[in-house]
NUZAVEX-305193 format. One record per residue: residue in one letter; z, y negated, x of N, C-alpha, C in turn. Coordinates in steps of 0.2 Angstrom, whole numbers, padded with zeros to 4 digits, always signed. Layout:
AZYXZYXZYX...
END
This chain:
X-0424+0165+0197-0420+0161+0202-0413+0157+0199X-0414+0155+0192-0408+0152+0189-0404+0158+0187X-0407+0164+0185-0402+0170+0184-0398+0172+0190X-0402+0172+0196-0398+0173+0201-0392+0169+0204X-0393+0162+0202-0388+0158+0203-0381+0159+0199X-0384+0161+0193-0378+0162+0188-0374+0168+0191X-0377+0173+0194-0374+0179+0196-0369+0178+0201X-0371+0172+0205-0367+0171+0211-0361+0166+0210X-0361+0163+0204-0356+0158+0202-0350+0162+0201X-0345+0161+0203-0338+0163+0203-0334+0159+0198X-0330+0160+0193-0325+0156+0190-0319+0153+0195X-0317+0148+0194-0311+0145+0198-0305+0150+0196X-0302+0151+0201-0296+0155+0200-0290+0152+0204X-0287+0146+0201-0282+0142+0205-0276+0147+0204X-0271+0147+0209-0265+0151+0208-0260+0146+0203X-0256+0149+0200-0252+0146+0194-0247+0141+0197X-0244+0141+0202-0240+0137+0205-0243+0129+0206X-0249+0130+0210-0254+0124+0211-0256+0120+0205X-0258+0125+0200-0261+0122+0195-0255+0118+0190X-0250+0122+0190-0244+0118+0185-0242+0112+0190X-0242+0112+0196-0240+0106+0200-0244+0100+0199X-0251+0103+0199-0256+0097+0197-0255+0094+0191X-0255+0098+0185-0253+0096+0179-0248+0091+0178X-0242+0092+0181-0236+0088+0181-0237+0082+0185X-0240+0083+0190-0242+0076+0194-0246+0071+0190X-0251+0074+0187-0255+0070+0183-0252+0067+0177X-0247+0071+0174-0243+0069+0167-0239+0063+0170X-0236+0064+0176-0232+0058+0179-0236+0052+0181X-0241+0053+0185-0245+0047+0187-0250+0044+0182X-0252+0047+0177-0257+0045+0172-0254+0043+0165X-0249+0047+0164-0245+0047+0157-0238+0044+0157X-0236+0042+0163-0229+0038+0163-0224+0044+0162X-0225+0050+0163-0220+0054+0163-0214+0055+0168X-0209+0058+0167-0203+0057+0172-0203+0064+0175X-0204+0065+0182-0204+0071+0185-0197+0075+0185X-0192+0070+0185-0185+0075+0184-0184+0078+0177X-0187+0076+0172-0187+0078+0166-0193+0084+0164X-0199+0083+0166-0205+0087+0165-0203+0094+0170X-0202+0093+0176-0202+0099+0180-0196+0104+0178X-0191+0102+0177-0186+0108+0174-0188+0110+0168X-0191+0107+0163-0194+0109+0157-0199+0115+0158X-0204+0113+0162-0210+0117+0164-0207+0124+0167X-0202+0123+0172-0200+0129+0175-0195+0134+0172X-0192+0131+0166-0188+0135+0162-0191+0139+0157X-0198+0137+0156-0201+0140+0151-0207+0145+0155X-0206+0145+0161-0210+0149+0165-0208+0156+0166X-0212+0160+0168-0210+0166+0171-0211+0168+0178X-0212+0162+0181-0213+0162+0189-0208+0165+0193X-0209+0169+0198-0204+0171+0203-0201+0164+0206X-0195+0166+0209-0192+0161+0213-0195+0157+0218X-0200+0161+0221-0204+0158+0227-0209+0153+0225X-0212+0155+0219-0216+0150+0217-0214+0144+0213X-0208+0145+0210-0204+0140+0207-0202+0134+0213X-0200+0137+0218-0199+0132+0224-0205+0129+0226X-0211+0132+0227-0217+0129+0228-0219+0124+0224X-0219+0125+0218-0220+0120+0212-0215+0114+0213X-0209+0115+0215-0205+0109+0215-0206+0105+0221X-0208+0108+0226-0210+0105+0233-0216+0100+0232X-0221+0104+0228-0228+0101+0227-0227+0095+0223X-0224+0095+0218-0223+0090+0213-0219+0084+0216X-0213+0085+0218-0208+0079+0220-0210+0077+0227X-0213+0082+0231-0216+0079+0238-0222+0076+0238X-0227+0078+0234-0233+0074+0233-0232+0067+0230X-0228+0067+0225-0227+0060+0221-0223+0055+0226X-0218+0058+0231-0215+0054+0235-0219+0052+0241X-0224+0056+0243-0228+0054+0249-0234+0052+0248X-0236+0050+0241-0243+0049+0239-0246+0042+0243X-0242+0038+0244-0244+0031+0247-0246+0034+0254X-0243+0037+0258-0245+0039+0265-0250+0044+0264X-0251+0048+0260-0257+0051+0259-0264+0047+0257X-0263+0043+0253-0268+0038+0251-0271+0034+0257X-0267+0032+0261-0269+0029+0267-0274+0032+0272X-0273+0039+0272-0278+0043+0276-0284+0044+0271X-0284+0046+0265-0289+0048+0261-0294+0042+0260X-0290+0035+0260-0295+0030+0260-0299+0029+0265X-0296+0031+0272-0301+0030+0278-0306+0035+0277X-0306+0041+0274-0311+0046+0274-0317+0045+0268X-0313+0043+0262-0318+0042+0257-0324+0037+0257X-0330+0039+0256-0335+0035+0256-0336+0030+0250X-0331+0031+0245-0331+0026+0240-0324+0022+0240X-0323+0016+0238-0317+0013+0239-0311+0017+0235X-0305+0019+0238-0301+0023+0236-0299+0021+0229X-0297+0015+0227-0295+0012+0221-0300+0015+0216X-0306+0016+0217-0311+0017+0211-0312+0024+0210X-0310+0029+0215-0311+0035+0214-0307+0038+0208X-0311+0043+0205-0309+0046+0199-0302+0048+0199X-0297+0047+0195-0290+0048+0195-0288+0056+0196X-0291+0061+0193-0292+0067+0194-0293+0069+0202X-0298+0067+0205-0299+0068+0211-0294+0065+0216X-0291+0059+0215-0285+0056+0218-0279+0061+0218X-0277+0063+0212-0271+0067+0212-0272+0074+0215X-0278+0077+0214-0278+0084+0217-0279+0083+0225X-0282+0078+0228-0283+0077+0234-0276+0075+0238X-0272+0072+0234-0266+0071+0238-0262+0077+0237X-0262+0081+0232-0259+0088+0232-0261+0092+0238X-0268+0091+0240-0270+0096+0246-0267+0092+0252X-0268+0085+0253-0265+0082+0260-0257+0085+0260X-0254+0085+0254-0247+0086+0256-0246+0093+0258X-0249+0098+0257-0249+0104+0259-0251+0104+0267X-0256+0100+0268-0259+0100+0275-0254+0097+0280X-0251+0092+0278-0247+0087+0282-0238+0089+0281X-0236+0090+0276-0230+0091+0275-0226+0097+0274X-0231+0103+0273-0229+0109+0272-0231+0115+0277X-0228+0120+0277-0230+0126+0282-0235+0129+0279X-0241+0126+0278-0246+0131+0275-0253+0130+0279X-0256+0135+0281-0261+0134+0286-0267+0130+0282X-0270+0126+0287-0275+0121+0284-0280+0125+0280X-0283+0130+0282-0288+0133+0278-0286+0136+0271X-0279+0138+0271-0276+0141+0264-0275+0134+0260X-0272+0129+0263-0271+0123+0259-0278+0120+0256X-0283+0120+0259-0289+0118+0257-0292+0122+0251X-0293+0128+0253-0296+0133+0248-0292+0133+0242X-0286+0133+0242-0281+0134+0236-0282+0127+0232X-0282+0122+0235-0283+0115+0232-0290+0114+0229X-0295+0116+0232-0301+0117+0229-0302+0120+0223X-0299+0126+0222-0298+0130+0217-0295+0127+0210X-0290+0122+0212-0287+0119+0207-0291+0113+0204X-0295+0111+0209-0300+0105+0208-0306+0108+0203X-0308+0113+0205-0313+0117+0201-0311+0117+0194X-0305+0120+0193-0302+0121+0187-0302+0116+0183X-0299+0110+0186-0297+0104+0182-0302+0098+0181X-0305+0097+0187-0310+0091+0187-0317+0093+0188X-0318+0099+0189-0326+0101+0189-0328+0102+0195X-0334+0106+0195-0337+0109+0201-0340+0103+0206X-0343+0098+0203-0346+0092+0208-0340+0089+0210X-0335+0087+0207-0329+0083+0210-0326+0087+0215X-0325+0094+0214-0322+0098+0218-0325+0098+0225X-0332+0098+0225-0335+0097+0231-0334+0091+0235X-0332+0086+0231-0329+0080+0235-0322+0080+0238X-0319+0084+0234-0312+0086+0236-0312+0090+0242X-0317+0095+0242-0317+0099+0248-0319+0095+0254X-0323+0092+0253-0326+0087+0259-0321+0083+0262X-0316+0079+0257-0311+0075+0259-0306+0080+0263X-0304+0085+0260-0298+0089+0263-0301+0092+0270X-0307+0093+0271-0309+0096+0278-0309+0091+0282X-0310+0085+0280-0311+0079+0285-0303+0078+0287X-0298+0079+0283-0292+0078+0284-0289+0083+0290X-0291+0089+0290-0289+0094+0294-0294+0094+0301X-0298+0089+0302-0301+0087+0308-0297+0085+0314X-0292+0081+0312-0287+0078+0315-0280+0080+0314X-0276+0080+0319-0269+0082+0318-0265+0077+0314X-0260+0077+0311-0256+0072+0308-0253+0067+0313X-0252+0069+0319-0250+0065+0325-0256+0060+0326X-0262+0062+0326-0268+0059+0328-0269+0054+0323X-0268+0056+0316-0269+0051+0310-0266+0045+0310X-0259+0047+0312-0254+0041+0311-0253+0039+0319X-0256+0039+0324-0255+0036+0331-0256+0028+0330X-0262+0026+0326-0264+0019+0325-0257+0015+0322X-0253+0018+0320-0246+0014+0316-0243+0011+0323X-0243+0014+0328-0239+0010+0334-0241+0003+0335X-0248+0002+0333-0251-0004+0335-0249-0010+0330X-0246-0008+0324-0246-0012+0319-0239-0016+0320X-0239-0023+0321-0233-0026+0324-0228-0028+0317X-0232-0029+0312-0228-0031+0306-0224-0024+0303X-0217-0025+0304-0213-0019+0302-0214-0017+0295X-0215-0022+0290-0215-0021+0283-0222-0016+0282X-0227-0019+0284-0234-0015+0284-0234-0008+0287X-0231-0008+0293-0230-0002+0296-0225+0004+0292X-0220+0001+0291-0216+0006+0287-0218+0009+0280X-0222+0004+0277-0224+0005+0270-0228+0012+0270X-0233+0012+0276-0237+0018+0277-0233+0024+0279X-0229+0022+0284-0225+0028+0288-0220+0032+0283X-0217+0028+0279-0212+0030+0275-0215+0031+0267X-0220+0029+0265-0223+0029+0259-0219+0025+0254X-0218+0019+0255-0214+0015+0250-0218+0008+0249X-0219+0006+0243-0221-0001+0243-0218-0007+0246X-0222-0011+0249-0220-0016+0254-0214-0020+0251X-0215-0021+0244-0209-0026+0241-0202-0022+0241X-0202-0016+0241-0195-0012+0241-0193-0012+0249X-0198-0012+0253-0195-0013+0260-0192-0019+0262X-0195-0025+0259-0193-0032+0260-0186-0032+0256X-0185-0030+0251-0179-0029+0248-0174-0027+0252X-0175-0021+0254-0170-0017+0259-0168-0022+0264X-0173-0025+0268-0171-0029+0273-0167-0035+0271X-0168-0039+0266-0164-0044+0264-0156-0041+0263X-0155-0036+0262-0149-0033+0261-0146-0030+0268X-0150-0026+0272-0147-0023+0278-0148-0027+0284X-0153-0032+0284-0154-0036+0290-0155-0033+0296X-0157-0027+0296-0158-0023+0303-0164-0018+0301X-0168-0018+0305-0174-0014+0305-0173-0006+0305X-0168-0005+0310-0166+0002+0310-0163+0005+0304X-0158+0001+0302-0155+0002+0295-0160+0003+0290X-0164-0002+0290-0170+0000+0284-0174+0006+0285X-0176+0008+0291-0179+0013+0292-0176+0020+0291X-0169+0020+0293-0165+0025+0290-0165+0027+0282X-0164+0020+0279-0164+0021+0272-0170+0023+0269X-0175+0021+0272-0182+0023+0269-0183+0031+0270X-0181+0032+0276-0182+0040+0279-0178+0044+0274X-0172+0043+0272-0168+0047+0268-0170+0047+0261X-0173+0043+0259-0177+0043+0252-0182+0048+0251X-0184+0051+0257-0190+0056+0257-0187+0063+0258X-0180+0063+0258-0177+0069+0260-0174+0072+0252X-0176+0078+0250-0174+0081+0244-0166+0080+0244X-0164+0079+0238-0156+0078+0237-0154+0085+0234X-0149+0087+0237-0145+0094+0235-0141+0092+0228X-0143+0097+0223-0139+0095+0216-0132+0095+0217X-0129+0089+0214-0121+0088+0214-0118+0091+0207X-0114+0095+0207-0110+0096+0200-0104+0092+0199X-0102+0091+0193-0096+0087+0193-0091+0090+0187X-0085+0090+0189-0081+0094+0184-0078+0088+0179X-0077+0090+0174-0075+0086+0169-0067+0087+0167X-0062+0083+0169-0055+0084+0167-0054+0086+0161X-0050+0092+0160-0048+0094+0153-0053+0101+0152X-0059+0101+0156-0063+0106+0154-0065+0109+0160X-0064+0107+0165-0066+0111+0172-0062+0107+0177X-0062+0111+0183-0060+0107+0189-0064+0108+0195X-0062+0104+0200-0067+0105+0207-0065+0112+0209X-0060+0114+0209-0059+0121+0211-0064+0126+0207X-0065+0125+0201-0069+0129+0197-0076+0130+0200X-0078+0124+0203-0086+0123+0205-0085+0126+0212X-0080+0126+0216-0080+0129+0223-0080+0137+0222X-0076+0139+0217-0076+0146+0216-0084+0149+0214X-0088+0144+0212-0094+0146+0210-0099+0147+0216X-0097+0143+0222-0100+0143+0228-0103+0136+0230X-0100+0132+0226-0101+0125+0228-0096+0122+0234X-0098+0117+0237-0094+0113+0242-0092+0106+0239X-0086+0105+0240-0083+0099+0238-0087+0093+0241X-0087+0087+0237-0090+0082+0239-0085+0078+0243X-0088+0074+0248-0084+0070+0252-0080+0065+0249X-0082+0062+0244-0078+0056+0241-0075+0057+0234X-0079+0061+0230-0077+0061+0223-0073+0067+0222X-0068+0066+0219-0062+0071+0217-0064+0076+0213X-0070+0075+0209-0072+0080+0204-0078+0083+0206X-0082+0081+0211-0089+0084+0212-0089+0090+0217X-0094+0092+0218-0096+0098+0223-0104+0099+0223X-0107+0099+0229-0114+0100+0230-0116+0108+0229X-0121+0109+0226-0123+0116+0224-0130+0117+0227X-0131+0122+0231-0137+0124+0234-0141+0130+0230X-0142+0127+0223-0144+0133+0218-0147+0128+0212X-0149+0133+0207-0150+0130+0201-0144+0129+0196X-0142+0123+0195-0136+0122+0191-0136+0125+0184X-0142+0125+0181-0145+0127+0174-0142+0135+0174X-0142+0139+0180-0140+0145+0180-0133+0147+0179X-0128+0141+0179-0122+0142+0178-0119+0141+0172X-0114+0147+0170-0112+0146+0163-0108+0140+0161X-0104+0137+0167-0099+0132+0166-0104+0126+0165X-0110+0125+0167-0115+0119+0166-0118+0121+0158X-0120+0127+0157-0123+0128+0151-0119+0128+0145X-0112+0129+0147-0107+0128+0141-0104+0122+0140X-0107+0117+0145-0105+0110+0144-0098+0109+0145X-0095+0113+0150-0088+0112+0153-0089+0107+0160X-0095+0107+0162-0096+0103+0169-0103+0101+0168X-0104+0096+0172-0111+0093+0173-0114+0093+0179X-0120+0089+0179-0124+0088+0185-0124+0080+0186X-0121+0078+0192-0122+0071+0193-0120+0069+0200X-0125+0064+0202-0124+0061+0209-0117+0059+0210X-0115+0060+0216-0109+0058+0219-0107+0051+0218X-0112+0047+0219-0112+0039+0218-0111+0038+0211X-0114+0040+0207-0113+0040+0200-0106+0041+0198X-0104+0047+0201-0097+0050+0199-0092+0044+0202X-0093+0041+0207-0088+0036+0210-0088+0030+0206X-0094+0028+0203-0094+0022+0198-0089+0023+0193X-0089+0029+0189-0085+0031+0184-0078+0032+0186X-0076+0035+0191-0069+0036+0193-0066+0030+0195X-0070+0026+0199-0067+0019+0202-0066+0014+0196X-0071+0015+0192-0070+0010+0186-0063+0013+0181X-0063+0019+0182-0056+0022+0177-0050+0021+0181X-0050+0021+0187-0044+0019+0192-0041+0011+0189X-0045+0008+0188-0043+0000+0187-0044-0001+0179X-0047+0002+0175-0047+0001+0168-0040+0001+0165X-0039-0002+0161-0032-0003+0158-0033-0002+0149X-0028-0002+0146-0028-0003+0138-0029+0005+0135X-0031+0004+0129-0032+0010+0125-0039+0012+0122X-0043+0006+0124-0050+0007+0121-0055+0006+0126X-0060+0010+0128-0065+0010+0133-0072+0010+0130X-0077+0007+0132-0083+0006+0130-0088+0008+0135X-0093+0012+0135-0099+0013+0140-0105+0010+0136X-0107+0005+0137-0112+0000+0134-0119+0003+0134X-0120+0007+0140-0128+0009+0140-0127+0016+0143X-0125+0020+0138-0122+0027+0140-0128+0032+0141X-0134+0032+0139-0139+0037+0141-0140+0038+0147X-0142+0044+0150-0142+0050+0147-0136+0054+0146X-0130+0050+0149-0124+0052+0148-0119+0055+0153X-0121+0055+0160-0117+0058+0165-0112+0053+0166X-0111+0047+0167-0105+0043+0167-0101+0043+0161X-0104+0044+0155-0101+0044+0148-0097+0050+0149X-0099+0056+0150-0097+0063+0150-0090+0063+0154X-0090+0060+0160-0084+0059+0165-0079+0055+0162X-0081+0049+0160-0077+0044+0158-0073+0046+0152X-0077+0050+0147-0074+0053+0141-0068+0057+0142X-0070+0062+0146-0065+0067+0148-0059+0064+0152X-0060+0059+0157-0054+0056+0160-0050+0052+0154X-0055+0048+0149-0051+0045+0144-0046+0049+0140X-0048+0055+0138-0046+0060+0134-0039+0062+0137X-0038+0063+0143-0033+0065+0146-0027+0059+0147X-0029+0053+0145-0024+0048+0146-0024+0045+0138X-0026+0049+0133-0026+0047+0126-0029+0039+0125X-0034+0038+0128-0038+0033+0126-0044+0034+0123X-0045+0029+0118-0051+0030+0114-0058+0027+0117X-0062+0032+0117-0068+0031+0121-0074+0030+0117X-0078+0024+0118-0084+0024+0113-0090+0023+0118X-0096+0028+0116-0103+0026+0120-0108+0024+0116X-0111+0019+0118-0117+0016+0114-0123+0017+0118X-0129+0018+0115-0136+0019+0117-0140+0018+0113X-0145+0014+0115-0150+0012+0111-0155+0016+0109X-0157+0021+0113-0161+0026+0111-0159+0033+0107X-0161+0035+0102-0159+0040+0098-0159+0047+0102X-0164+0049+0105-0165+0055+0109-0159+0055+0115X-0159+0049+0118-0154+0048+0123-0146+0048+0120X-0145+0045+0114-0139+0045+0112-0137+0053+0109X-0142+0056+0108-0141+0063+0106-0139+0068+0112X-0141+0066+0118-0139+0069+0125-0132+0066+0126X-0130+0061+0125-0123+0059+0125-0118+0063+0121X-0121+0063+0114-0116+0067+0110-0114+0073+0113X-0120+0077+0116-0119+0084+0119-0113+0084+0124X-0112+0079+0127-0107+0080+0133-0101+0075+0133X-0099+0072+0127-0094+0068+0127-0088+0071+0123X-0089+0077+0120-0084+0081+0117-0081+0078+0111X-0085+0075+0106-0082+0072+0101-0081+0066+0101X-0081+0063+0107-0080+0055+0107-0085+0052+0103X-0083+0045+0101-0088+0041+0096-0094+0039+0100X-0101+0040+0096-0106+0037+0100-0110+0033+0095X-0111+0027+0097-0115+0022+0092-0122+0023+0096X-0126+0022+0090-0134+0020+0092-0136+0014+0090X-0138+0010+0095-0140+0003+0094-0141-0001+0101X-0144-0007+0100-0145-0012+0105-0138-0014+0109X-0137-0013+0114-0131-0016+0117-0130-0023+0117X-0135-0027+0116-0135-0034+0116-0132-0036+0109X-0132-0032+0105-0129-0034+0098-0123-0029+0096X-0119-0028+0102-0113-0024+0101-0107-0027+0097X-0108-0034+0096-0102-0038+0093-0103-0036+0085X-0109-0034+0083-0109-0033+0076-0105-0027+0074X-0102-0023+0077-0097-0018+0076-0091-0021+0074X-0089-0027+0077-0083-0030+0074-0077-0027+0078X-0079-0025+0083-0073-0022+0088-0073-0025+0095X-0067-0025+0098-0066-0028+0105-0063-0021+0109X-0063-0022+0116-0061-0016+0120-0058-0019+0126X-0053-0014+0128-0050-0016+0134-0053-0015+0141X-0058-0011+0141-0062-0010+0147-0069-0007+0144X-0075-0011+0148-0081-0010+0146-0085-0008+0153X-0089-0004+0153-0093-0002+0158-0101-0003+0156X-0105-0007+0161-0112-0008+0159-0114-0004+0165X-0118+0002+0164-0123+0004+0169-0130+0002+0168X-0131-0004+0170-0136-0008+0168-0143-0004+0168X-0148-0005+0164-0155-0004+0166-0158-0007+0172X-0160-0004+0177-0163-0007+0182-0169-0004+0186X-0170-0007+0192-0177-0004+0195-0175+0003+0198X-0169+0005+0199-0168+0012+0201-0170+0013+0208X-0169+0008+0212-0171+0008+0220-0166+0012+0224X-0160+0013+0221-0155+0017+0224-0156+0024+0222X-0160+0027+0219-0160+0034+0218-0168+0036+0219X-0171+0033+0223-0178+0035+0225-0179+0042+0227X-0174+0046+0230-0175+0052+0232-0174+0057+0227X-0171+0055+0221-0171+0059+0215-0177+0059+0211X-0180+0053+0210-0185+0050+0205-0190+0047+0209X-0195+0052+0212-0199+0050+0218-0204+0045+0214X-0207+0045+0208-0212+0041+0206-0209+0033+0205X-0203+0032+0205-0201+0026+0203-0203+0022+0208X-0204+0022+0214-0206+0018+0219-0213+0016+0218X-0217+0019+0215-0224+0017+0212-0224+0014+0206X-0219+0016+0201-0220+0013+0195-0217+0005+0194X-0212+0004+0198-0208-0002+0198-0212-0008+0201X-0211-0014+0199-0214-0019+0202-0210-0026+0202X-0212-0031+0205-0207-0036+0205-0208-0040+0198X-0213-0038+0194-0213-0040+0187-0207-0037+0183X-0207-0031+0185-0201-0026+0181-0195-0030+0183X-0194-0032+0189-0188-0034+0192-0186-0040+0188X-0191-0045+0187-0189-0050+0183-0186-0049+0176X-0190-0045+0173-0188-0042+0166-0182-0039+0165X-0181-0035+0170-0174-0031+0170-0169-0036+0171X-0169-0040+0176-0163-0045+0177-0162-0049+0171X-0167-0051+0168-0166-0054+0162-0161-0050+0156X-0164-0044+0155-0161-0039+0151-0153-0038+0153X-0152-0037+0160-0146-0036+0163-0141-0043+0161X-0144-0049+0161-0140-0055+0159-0138-0055+0152X-0142-0053+0147-0141-0052+0140-0136-0047+0138X-0136-0041+0142-0131-0036+0141-0124-0039+0143X-0124-0041+0149-0118-0044+0152-0115-0049+0147X-0118-0053+0144-0116-0059+0139-0113-0055+0134X-0117-0050+0130-0114-0046+0125-0108-0043+0127X-0107-0039+0133-0101-0036+0134-0095-0040+0135X-0096-0046+0138-0090-0051+0139-0088-0053+0132X-0092-0054+0127-0090-0057+0121-0086-0052+0116X-0085-0045+0119-0081-0041+0115-0075-0038+0120X-0075-0041+0126-0069-0039+0131-0062-0042+0129X-0057-0038+0128-0051-0041+0126-0049-0045+0132X-0044-0050+0130-0039-0053+0136-0036-0049+0141X-0036-0049+0147-0034-0044+0152-0038-0039+0153X-0044-0038+0149-0048-0032+0150-0052-0032+0156X-0055-0026+0158-0058-0025+0164-0065-0024+0162X-0070-0027+0166-0077-0027+0164-0080-0024+0171X-0084-0018+0170-0087-0016+0176-0095-0016+0175X-0099-0018+0180-0105-0019+0180-0108-0015+0186X-0113-0010+0184-0115-0006+0189-0122-0006+0188X-0126-0004+0194-0133-0003+0194-0135+0003+0199X-0140+0007+0198-0142+0012+0204-0147+0009+0208X-0146+0002+0209-0151-0002+0213-0147-0006+0218X-0148-0007+0225-0144-0012+0228-0148-0019+0229X-0153-0020+0225-0157-0026+0226-0153-0031+0225X-0153-0036+0228-0149-0043+0228-0149-0045+0220X-0155-0047+0218-0156-0050+0211-0152-0046+0206X-0152-0039+0207-0148-0035+0202-0142-0034+0203X-0139-0036+0208-0132-0034+0210-0128-0041+0212X-0127-0043+0218-0123-0049+0220-0126-0056+0216X-0132-0057+0215-0133-0063+0211-0131-0062+0204X-0131-0057+0201-0129-0056+0195-0121-0058+0194X-0118-0055+0199-0111-0055+0199-0109-0063+0200X-0113-0066+0205-0111-0073+0205-0113-0077+0199X-0117-0076+0195-0119-0079+0190-0114-0078+0184X-0111-0072+0184-0106-0070+0179-0099-0075+0181X-0098-0075+0187-0092-0079+0189-0093-0087+0188X-0100-0089+0189-0101-0096+0188-0101-0098+0181X-0104-0094+0176-0104-0094+0169-0098-0093+0165X-0094-0089+0168-0088-0087+0165-0082-0088+0169X-0079-0094+0169-0073-0095+0173-0067-0091+0171X-0067-0088+0164-0062-0084+0162-0061-0078+0165X-0066-0076+0170-0067-0070+0172-0065-0070+0180X-0062-0066+0183-0061-0066+0190-0063-0059+0193X-0066-0059+0199-0067-0053+0202-0062-0049+0205X-0062-0043+0204-0057-0039+0207-0059-0036+0213X-0056-0036+0219-0057-0033+0225-0057-0026+0224X-0063-0023+0225-0064-0015+0224-0061-0012+0229X-0060-0015+0235-0059-0010+0241-0053-0006+0241X-0047-0008+0238-0041-0003+0237-0042+0002+0232X-0047+0002+0228-0048+0007+0224-0053+0013+0226X-0056+0011+0232-0061+0016+0234-0058+0022+0237X-0061+0027+0237-0059+0034+0241-0058+0033+0248X-0055+0037+0252-0053+0036+0259-0061+0037+0262X-0062+0033+0267-0068+0033+0270-0074+0029+0268X-0072+0026+0262-0077+0021+0259-0075+0014+0259X-0069+0012+0263-0066+0006+0263-0071+0001+0265X-0075+0002+0268-0080-0003+0271-0087-0003+0267X-0087+0001+0261-0094+0002+0257-0093-0004+0252X-0093-0010+0254-0092-0016+0249-0098-0021+0251X-0099-0025+0246-0102-0031+0248-0100-0037+0243X-0097-0042+0245-0094-0047+0241-0089-0045+0236X-0085-0041+0238-0079-0037+0234-0081-0032+0230X-0088-0030+0230-0090-0026+0225-0091-0019+0230X-0092-0012+0226-0094-0006+0229-0101-0007+0231X-0104-0005+0237-0111-0005+0237-0113+0001+0242X-0115+0006+0239-0115+0013+0242-0123+0013+0245X-0124+0017+0250-0130+0017+0253-0132+0024+0254X-0138+0028+0254-0139+0034+0253-0139+0036+0261X-0142+0032+0265-0142+0034+0273-0134+0034+0277X-0130+0030+0273-0123+0029+0276-0118+0034+0272X-0119+0034+0266-0114+0038+0263-0116+0044+0259X-0122+0046+0259-0124+0054+0256-0125+0052+0249X-0124+0048+0246-0124+0046+0239-0131+0042+0237X-0133+0042+0230-0137+0037+0228-0135+0030+0230X-0138+0025+0230-0137+0018+0232-0134+0015+0226X-0128+0017+0224-0125+0013+0218-0121+0007+0220X-0121+0002+0214-0117-0004+0215-0112-0005+0210X-0106-0006+0211-0101-0007+0206-0097-0014+0207X-0097-0019+0202-0092-0024+0203-0088-0024+0197X-0082-0026+0198-0076-0026+0193-0073-0033+0192X-0073-0035+0186-0070-0041+0184-0065-0041+0179X-0060-0046+0179-0055-0045+0174-0054-0051+0170X-0053-0051+0163-0054-0057+0159-0046-0060+0159X-0046-0066+0161-0040-0068+0161-0036-0069+0154X-0029-0067+0155-0025-0067+0149-0024-0074+0146
END
């Protein structure tokens, strides 16, 4: 009898795309990896066909993005409290639900293929539990599963489930937008994958060069172009004559450069190098000495690769005065919660918390003080974040003005590209993905009185 059972056992045969997707999701969720770094690395070393690469991309980014929504269903089905379920089961079940509800994959195929991944990675007994969970999911349509949301009166609770965001982020959006329809639009766009955006670097490439490669000019940035393909396949990117950078991030650099004066510029928190690359290129065309500073050596090395010989310091931005130099213009793209780039970094919404917010705002204040201490009279100081959160944006600027009467806020509106005149808050640039098609970047500019 035992021998007969052995003969009927079949080894798990998961397909390579789903197996890789599960491994990457696990690395992100359990080991604090970053999907936007891990996925390109994994695909570049893979021999998969383009169709399978696209499948892996959607499975990884999509499952991470929507896992809160998937958990809401799975928690109702599981006979064990969902927070107590084995992490391997949780991740593979999320992978299965994503295929069932968010992709054009027949239910039976989604279940069968996911169970094979479970058999391979978490074992036969746990795979049986995954099989039971996913089959229960398929017994109702997606519309039937989410019909009860209509009865939830609290918009924060309802939208947290519907759009797969933590409640504290939804509350933060409402504090800024003051309109639930606007909040809903902002949440919805965070779940739509962003098209890669290329950036030309003055002196090395032009926007026309990007268009000639099949890209479409960006609406606001004079240097950008959206590209519906793999940027890594382009020689102009591989040879570091152009880069990949969200349009909102390009606007932070270009608007800062329009106002910045003098002959010495500093990017205080330069890694991984997007803004530094564009700023250094602009500076080189104007005979301005550009310096980039980055605390992390690996990230500083990335900066060195794209600033074409400009000076790069490795060190804590809070100790920038130790170099004994001052600057005519300083930009801080401050470490922040990243709430403005959730469509590009899907795991950030689950990884950040209010505790992180408190720690980050303190770090931002310390970096601000450091920058101001080495800013020359009449110099321009730019404070930027890829977060719209009030505590990381308007509150910080108000504190600067309160604590530093020698600084005055520059009204940014006259320096914004056509069509963005109203993209402001309190005299600073405040972009929104659902309104402007960019990451939700913030930039305030201040001048030191002479």
